ZAGUVEX-333780 format. One record per residue (C-alpha): y negated, x negated, z negated; residue in one letter. Coordinates in steps of 0.001 Angstrom, whole numbers, padded with zeros to 6 digits, always signed. Layout:
BEGIN
YXZA/...
//
This chain:
BEGIN
+004825-123133-029048X/+006258-122494-032502X/+003509-120009-033355X/+003737-116265-032672X/+001356-116656-029736X/+003567-119457-028474X/+006633-117225-028585X/+004801-114593-026542X/+003725-117277-024066X/+007345-118406-023728X/+008469-114821-023103X/+005772-114434-020432X/+006830-117669-018743X/+010477-116603-018738X/+009707-113284-017018X/+009954-113605-013255X/+008025-111227-011048X/+009748-110492-007742X/+008337-109164-004519X/+007407-105508-004316X/+009498-103148-002147X/+006718-103146+000447X/+006606-106945+000656X/+010393-107091+001038X/+010330-104390+003738X/+007528-106029+005708X/+009200-109449+005513X/+012332-107904+007003X/+010336-106038+009663X/+008534-109240+010637X/+011765-111212+011077X/+013467-108460+013090X/+010454-107924+015363X/+009990-111651+015990X/+013607-112117+017041X/+013681-108933+019131X/+010421-109782+020893X/+011579-113301+021800X/+014925-112068+023126X/+013475-109216+025224X/+010552-111226+026597X/+012776-114183+027473X/+015220-111867+029245X/+012512-110098+031263X/+010827-113354+032281X/+014169-114934+033212X/+015119-111980+035421X/+011710-112116+037095X/+012049-115821+037843X/+015562-115302+039217X/+014098-112683+041559X/+011743-115353+042943X/+008648-114092+041098X/+006001-116856+040680X/+006709-118826+037496X/+003068-118910+036339X/+002673-115179+036939X/+005857-114392+034973X/+004766-116763+032203X/+001429-114952+031823X/+003228-111630+032036X/+005696-112764+029349X/+002850-113701+027002X/+001250-110277+027519X/+004580-108574+026891X/+005116-110620+023708X/+001696-109560+022436X/+002584-105937+023158X/+005964-106240+021415X/+004596-107503+018088X/+002345-105212+015976X/-000210-107905+015216X/-002486-105352+013532X/+000157-104729+010854X/-001398-107040+008190X/-004834-105521+008781X/-003547-101944+008675X/-001489-102554+005537X/-004380-104316+003792X/-006860-101607+004752X/-004450-098875+003666X/-003867-100552+000307X/-007563-101267-000218X/-008556-097673+000507X/-005778-096562-001852X/-007199-098809-004563X/-010622-097294-003990X/-009220-093772-004353X/-007295-094771-007483X/-010454-096077-009171X/-011938-092611-008757X/-008837-091281-010543X/-009204-093762-013440X/-006544-096264-012309X/-007736-099822-011669X/-005227-101894-009660X/-005332-105682-009995X/-002831-106584-007249X/-002812-104797-003886X/+000989-104705-003305X/+001411-102874-006614X/-000287-099833-005078X/+002712-099103-002881X/+005239-099898-005617X/+003849-096927-007517X/+005164-094690-004772X/+008730-095840-005506X/+008452-095327-009278X/+011439-093420-010633X/+010847-093871-014394X/+007595-093976-016371X/+007887-095391-019907X/+004786-094197-021709X/+003220-094806-025094X/+002488-091684-027114X/-000768-092286-028951X/-003796-092121-026695X/-001764-091870-023506X/+000193-088664-023940X/-002033-087554-026819X/-005813-087399-027180X/-006004-090333-029615X/-008404-088222-031680X/-006748-088465-035061X/-007622-085957-037741X/-006175-086205-041252X/-004497-082893-042088X/-002476-083504-045251X/-002479-085719-048330X/+000764-086227-050233X/+000959-087664-053725X/+003998-087613-056008X/+002648-084413-057597X/+001397-082233-054733X/+000522-081921-051042X/-002935-080673-050105X/-004414-079692-046740X/-007678-080981-045259X/-009808-078776-042989X/-012193-079818-040236X/-011664-081305-036804X/-012740-084370-034898X/-014686-087120-036606X/-017409-085031-038213X/-017149-085780-041954X/-017200-082134-043002X/-014217-080263-044406X/-012498-078938-047510X/-009324-079633-049458X/-006997-076739-050187X/-003683-075980-051840X/-001789-072900-050603X/-005015-071533-049140X/-007110-072109-052297X/-009927-074672-052185X/-009351-077467-054669X/-011023-080701-055688X/-009076-083903-054973X/-007326-085267-058060X/-007835-088771-059396X/-004656-089915-057664X/-005771-088417-054350X/-009171-090090-054674X/-007404-093401-055316X/-005285-092785-052217X/-008365-092110-050055X/-010213-095110-051505X/-007311-097428-050712X/-006889-096026-047194X/-010588-096577-046518X/-010749-100127-047855X/-007711-101229-045825X/-009272-099904-042611X/-011633-101661-040207X/-012957-098666-038264X/-016367-097084-038731X/-017589-093539-038174X/-021001-093370-036515X/-023238-090642-035207X/-023698-090904-031444X/-026801-090528-029356X/-027889-087375-027590X/-026605-084368-029490X/-025603-086463-032492X/-021822-086193-032103X/-019713-088284-034459X/-017358-090852-033018X/-015189-093764-034043X/-015759-097471-033601X/-012322-098957-033981X/-008820-097573-034358X/-008659-093733-034347X/-005927-093707-037010X/-008148-095654-039381X/-011057-093449-038376X/-009142-090333-039426X/-008568-091746-042916X/-012212-092815-043262X/-013372-089324-042252X/-010971-087763-044797X/-012418-090005-047505X/-015960-089059-046460X/-015042-085384-046895X/-014250-086284-050526X/-017572-088110-050928X/-016278-091662-050410X/-018398-093557-047888X/-016888-096563-046111X/-020048-098704-046173X/-020607-098116-049883X/-016991-098942-050752X/-017092-102163-048704X/-020142-103299-050646X/-018704-102270-054013X/-015247-103769-053405X/-015743-106639-050924X/-012735-107810-048910X/-011720-111389-049679X/-008437-111676-047795X/-006273-109961-045209X/-002743-109838-043784X/-003302-108264-040347X/-001229-105485-038851X/+001547-106480-036451X/+003956-104345-034482X/+006851-106095-036193X/+005544-105787-039775X/+004240-102226-039196X/+001699-102618-041994X/-001706-104064-042879X/-002749-105469-046263X/-006203-106435-047532X/-007314-108162-050750X/-010473-106976-052542X/-012582-108066-055452X/-012595-105201-057977X/-014611-106184-060995X/-012908-109135-062672X/-009619-108869-060767X/-008217-108957-057247X/-006550-105813-055915X/-004422-105564-052752X/-004313-102385-050678X/-001800-101707-047919X/-001190-099041-045301X/+001585-098725-042741X/+004856-097067-041833X/+006054-095113-044915X/+009484-096801-044913X/+007883-100253-044830X/+005392-099412-047570X/+008128-097900-049764X/+010278-101015-049402X/+007487-103068-050995X/+006885-100640-053887X/+008523-100651-057300X/+006147-098155-058988X/+004230-094988-058137X/+000906-093575-059342X/+001011-090208-061130X/-001336-088291-063408X/+000356-090081-066291X/-000373-093490-064772X/+001933-095910-063055X/+005630-095218-063550X/+008800-096735-062134X/+009838-095605-058652X/+013378-094251-058978X/+015805-093698-056101X/+015301-089944-056406X/+011548-090475-056077X/+012058-092538-052929X/+014213-089812-051431X/+011582-087166-052290X/+008901-089259-050570X/+011063-089784-047482X/+011800-086070-047379X/+008033-085421-047438X/+007659-087897-044568X/+010312-086065-042540X/+008727-082696-043289X/+005264-083842-042205X/+006622-085670-039159X/+008483-082552-038011X/+005075-080850-037900X/+003990-083478-035305X/+001924-085308-037920X/+001622-089060-037793X/+002358-090261-041325X/+001118-093433-043019X/+002018-094676-046463X/-000591-096244-048772X/-000025-098583-051716X/-001909-100962-054006X/-001316-103884-056337X/-003540-105178-059153X/-003904-108888-059990X/-002633-109801-056545X/-002878-112809-054263X/-002201-112938-050544X/+001076-114677-051310X/+002501-111847-053439X/+000383-108897-052284X/+003239-107141-050471X/+005732-107258-053350X/+006022-104950-056397X/+003270-102641-055169X/+002383-099199-056506X/+002931-096270-054142X/-000219-094096-053913X/+000746-091448-051371X/+000949-090384-047733X/-001658-089375-045185X/-000524-086988-042425X/-002656-087004-039276X/-002533-084851-036182X/-003106-086280-032725X/-002831-083307-030363X/-001208-083805-026955X/-003557-084002-024010X/-003581-080642-022187X/-003380-082438-018838X/-000413-084548-020021X/+001938-081560-020125X/+000983-080608-016560X/+001427-084241-015481X/+004913-084370-017035X/+005839-081199-015159X/+004540-082745-011941X/+006696-085815-012590X/+009707-083567-013059X/+009070-081884-009711X/+008658-085314-008137X/+011998-086510-009519X/+010399-089019-011909X/+011757-089379-015440X/+009190-089754-018218X/+010333-091615-021322X/+008291-091816-024528X/+008182-095180-026328X/+006251-095223-029591X/+006037-096927-032932X/+005671-093592-034725X/+008187-091855-036972X/+011183-090434-035057X/+010454-086841-036060X/+006791-087139-035067X/+007756-088582-031705X/+010376-085900-031114X/+008024-083074-032087X/+005348-084267-029645X/+007975-084928-026957X/+009293-081369-027256X/+005783-079966-027010X/+005208-081961-023807X/+008578-080997-022348X/+009947-084560-022501X/+012803-084006-024941X/+015380-081742-023314X/+018802-083104-024249X/+017606-084351-027628X/+018772-087908-026948X/+016441-090158-028941X/+016915-093560-030555X/+014992-095674-033044X/+014192-099350-032908X/+016826-100022-035578X/+019484-098262-033485X/+018310-100212-030461X/+018841-103458-032364X/+022478-102491-032979X/+023093-101774-029280X/+024311-104517-026977X/+022653-104978-023591X/+025713-103407-021958X/+025549-100357-024244X/+021825-099948-023616X/+022297-100207-019865X/+025001-097529-020091X/+022916-095112-022192X/+019405-095814-020870X/+019686-092980-018332X/+020108-090431-021141X/+017595-091651-023750X/+014343-089669-023624X/+012462-090901-026706X/+012299-094335-028345X/+010614-094411-031765X/+009787-097086-034325X/+010141-099693-031609X/+008582-103140-031345X/+007160-104624-028119X/+010305-106765-027769X/+012318-103556-027491X/+010169-102508-024523X/+011297-105607-022655X/+014947-104678-023230X/+014379-101086-022104X/+012629-102011-018866X/+015283-104640-018103X/+018056-102076-018624X/+016302-099582-016332X/+015908-102196-013611X/+019575-103112-013933X/+020339-099463-013182X/+018315-099687-009971X/+015153-097942-011200X/+011579-098811-010273X/+010041-098688-013748X/+006447-098312-014869X/+005708-099431-018449X/+002556-098835-020488X/+001238-101095-023236X/-001930-102257-024948X/-001074-105053-027387X/-000665-108796-026932X/+003034-108423-027709X/+003397-105857-024902X/+002540-108473-022275X/+006136-109620-021504X/+007317-106033-020912X/+004240-105276-018782X/+004897-108345-016649X/+008614-107592-016350X/+008103-103968-015302X/+007786-103140-011626X/+004445-101592-012549X/+002862-102763-015798X/+000163-100324-016932X/-002369-101572-019490X/-004810-099431-021450X/-008425-099997-020459X/-009981-098667-023664X/-007613-099876-026392X/-005816-102601-024444X/-006125-106316-025156X/-007186-108834-022522X/-003688-110348-022564X/-002041-107000-021769X/-004530-106324-018963X/-003886-109755-017470X/-000114-109241-017515X/-000256-105711-016090X/-000564-104719-012449X/-002750-101698-013244X/-005213-100679-015945X/-006042-097102-016921X/-009765-096795-017503X/-009263-093597-019516X/-005888-094411-021223X/-004595-091100-019853X/-001007-090458-018756X/-002216-088074-016046X/-003937-091031-014380X/-000547-092750-013958X/+000784-089688-012156X/-002315-089605-009944X/-001728-093280-009101X/+001917-092548-008233X/+000747-089849-005827X/-001651-092293-004179X/+001126-094893-003940X/+003438-092440-002218X/+000707-091506+000242X/+000027-095151+001070X/+003673-095888+001840X/+003902-092772+003987X/+000875-093938+005991X/+002330-097414+006482X/+005567-095780+007628X/+003645-093554+010067X/+001862-096574+011497X/+005071-098580+011955X/+006946-095625+013407X/+004126-094926+015860X/+003531-098519+016899X/+007157-099597+017247X/+007938-096468+019222X/+005042-097391+021516X/+006358-100942+021827X/+009844-099673+022696X/+008293-097514+025397X/+006311-100440+026843X/+009153-102957+026770X/+011655-100361+027993X/+009410-099540+030941X/+009092-103202+031977X/+012777-103968+031366X/+013919-100826+033191X/+011787-101567+036243X/+012977-105199+036295X/+016650-104246+036051X/+016204-101549+038730X/+014691-104066+041139X/+011321-102294+041191X/+007936-103999+041206X/+006369-104590+037794X/+004888-101203+036760X/+001944-102696+034827X/-000256-105744+035127X/-000625-108200+032250X/-004158-106912+031597X/-002924-103309+031540X/-000204-104217+029013X/-002779-105894+026802X/-005086-102894+027038X/-002292-100450+026135X/-001555-102665+023160X/-005241-102698+022190X/-005563-098937+022572X/-002510-098215+020373X/-002885-101072+017861X/-006558-100325+017456X/-008334-097245+016238X/-005423-094732+016344X/-003232-097024+014233X/-006051-097627+011758X/-006659-093870+011597X/-002994-093274+010702X/-003389-095702+007786X/-005880-093278+006193X/-004022-090079+007076X/-004377-087328+004420X/-001251-087012+002246X/+001156-084189+002940X/+000856-081324+000478X/+004452-081597-000759X/+004270-085329-001437X/+004858-084906-005185X/+007723-082486-004689X/+010029-085084-003181X/+012415-087387-004978X/+011271-091001-005438X/+011904-093183-002433X/+014822-095569-002808X/+013156-098970-002601X/+016339-100478-001131X/+016279-098260+001968X/+012985-099677+003194X/+010772-098180+005849X/+013456-097634+008455X/+015414-094654+007245X/+017805-092872+009590X/+015183-090237+010339X/+012465-092785+011092X/+014709-094881+013361X/+015899-091842+015326X/+012360-090533+015893X/+011105-094003+016786X/+013920-094613+019290X/+013740-091099+020784X/+009969-091455+021286X/+010341-094928+022815X/+013236-094052+025134X/+011643-090825+026331X/+008424-092709+027024X/+010467-095255+028993X/+012286-092585+031004X/+009180-090458+031683X/+006999-093362+032819X/+009722-095092+034788X/+010440-091788+036507X/+006749-091334+037309X/+006447-094887+038672X/+009560-094482+040855X/+008376-091100+042155X/+004901-092442+042925X/+006376-095296+044956X/+008714-092964+046822X/+005839-090558+047555X/+004196-093171+049746X/+001540-094269+047254X/+000680-097929+047030X/+002054-100114+044223X/-001426-100332+042704X/-001804-096544+042843X/+001613-096060+041222X/+000768-098643+038555X/-002510-096862+037781X/-000781-093495+037341X/+001881-095093+035125X/-000825-096853+033102X/-002648-093560+032482X/+000577-091729+031603X/+001661-094461+029170X/-001677-094456+027340X/-001710-090656+027084X/+001850-090629+025724X/+000833-093056+022979X/-002133-090870+022030X/+000066-087771+021732X/+002642-089740+019715X/-000052-090541+017155X/-000315-086822+016325X/+003467-086319+016302X/+004068-089275+013992X/+001669-087996+011322X/+004892-086721+009742X/+008557-087548+010239X/+009525-084167+008762X/+006941-081569+009650X/+005870-080048+012925X/+002872-081426+014775X/+001468-077884+014540X/+001196-078150+010739X/-002437-079115+010122X/-002609-080808+013566X/-006205-081992+013279X/-006395-082702+009535X/-007045-086421+010149X/-010644-086480+011352X/-010533-090241+011937X/-007549-089876+014256X/-009343-087109+016140X/-012392-089334+016644X/-010229-092340+017569X/-008367-090409+020261X/-011588-088943+021689X/-013109-092430+021875X/-009996-093977+023445X/-009756-091141+025975X/-013363-091761+026997X/-012605-095476+027412X/-009538-094710+029519X/-011527-092492+031882X/-014272-095123+032037X/-011843-097954+032897X/-010112-095949+035611X/-013362-094575+037095X/-015823-097485+036763X/-015582-099627+039940X/-016503-103027+038379X/-013496-102715+035999X/-010962-101542+038574X/-010226-104919+040118X/-009798-106844+036811X/-007460-104114+035518X/-005579-103788+038809X/-006530-100117+039139X/-007046-097779+042093X/-009218-094679+041612X/-007212-091534+040887X/-007798-088137+042440X/-007798-084986+040346X/-004243-084313+041523X/-003137-087809+040481X/-004649-087285+037030X/-002774-084005+036611X/+000488-085588+037815X/+000020-088500+035378X/-000621-086090+032517X/+002617-084184+033201X/+005118-086749+031818X/+002769-087482+028911X/+002733-083862+027793X/+006534-083826+027503X/+006579-086244+024562X/+005508-083680+021953X/+008255-081104+022697X/+010868-083872+022745X/+009804-085241+019352X/+009557-081729+017921X/+013108-081060+019083X/+014240-084306+017432X/+012578-083313+014134X/+014174-079877+014320X/+017575-081457+014903X/+017115-083854+011962X/+015981-081044+009661X/+018797-078790+010798X/+018158-075347+012310X/+019140-073593+009084X/+016942-075736+006845X/+013364-075281+007989X/+010663-077145+006130X/+008938-074919+003587X/+005193-075377+004063X/+004237-073285+001046X/+003467-075085-002250X/+006270-075046-004778X/+005379-073239-007981X/+005914-075050-011308X/+009038-073924-013118X/+008794-072637-016658X/
//
């Protein structure tokens, strides 16, 4: 546990992963429903017994009512909804490892994203070479080793110092450039940054394979996020030479000399400032800058001290075209996007501005983050838009500060050291292409294309899944309120029981079955990504949901109880009245399914967009007609055949549910604030 891997393991063990918002909401729903069902059922059964109803009959009736009161299909519907969401996400390049994480995405309010490969293409191309004497430009694009070197527009040959710079950069790299199959396109095996330097060297006639044979590697100090550099030791003739590449500031700190046309000379303070100014200039052009150095007669023990500075390589990694659109979509959806990168501050800020991430200009470096206390970071974390030159440990502090502020945070990462932050985040997002196995294991989701736009697509799916679970709960609990209210109302009014136990169970089966499952795969509303993130603390039962659920349940109670009372007073038998009430109750539940496809929009907005719901209702309607009309089923269900007039009378109360719920939605929206059904245009 004293090793670096051990420290990471300790950090992983110390990070506790809590329940997702969905799990917390469903736990609460389960407890509330269990208590409510027991209380209501016990009360109804007790009243029935006091009214001299047979104990066994009331006991069976109580069991049926308890089954109707509890949405036992909830685990199945939630699991199916999440599983289908996972399937859709895979098609959008997001692989989810844990089902509950799918819904958490819908609550995401902040996305902390890496720059390289996620917001950018990760197709590095070396554009500039800086040596203490001049800066030259390299032409060409991609990984095809063809291009020219120029100075102020004039083609030039690389100098001896520039060749030494390219040789060192190639030897200290592990990537390889290979020609692909098919049309023979060139591509990289390994790190794209190293690939860019190898391609630049190939443009000058230096081939990686030849150099590796000529100057074999005999030792290595690997790159780490903390050290921000990599050093290799090579056999060059009779001596050992060390080559290093890394962050320019880190490389400069280990150098005491620089290579010029006159040979190696001392590195003065003014020279250091000139080099740093060149770094800032190149970084402001959105170039990723690496410093390169060497040391003769070196050993691994002293390789990173008293080195000779060779120069800088400036590489361009263009932003992904789809990333800018995805950032704009996040802005419309009320989601903050924060860039976290190990690159130079100016490079990070230049790319962030191009993507529309840096608006207020509030950016911090890893060094500044080190000087901030946890309290200061928590205070400022809402304003910081770009973090640069950070280590993976800083990511853990950032995500903790965001969570302390009440955010649901998504964090991207690919390295072993990123694992604690990925585990701590509400949604850890690992890179599928460049990510390590440790980061993928710690994360809840893996991007198969390392693309930021895939995170946004996953957020959209997560929002849709929660909305569907909310629709299901709203629909089913409203149905349960209507069923229990009908039984309780009839009992308190001294009327006969309006439904048999079998009828109650069938109503429960008809509503808990196919219509509920169909709502779990309802198509997302077209303005889903134009709403603010859902507050995870509010849960499923918002004021709007509760009002619609109660209004639907109470109106169902009143309409069916009124129908049952009228049928009895009209001289119809109890069985006839029960049959009409049974039909009316089932039809009301079917119409509610269409109304509860949205708690905001009218039922007339895309009324038949859910083909599965359409098929479910058609099937259930056919079953209802069959049960009422088929003689062998009438006695077990306690049903009398209905005339055409009775059917029409039973349909009357059922048809009132839609106008009532529409009126409730209109009231909740406010008459002066109609829902805009047209898509919102992106703002410039």
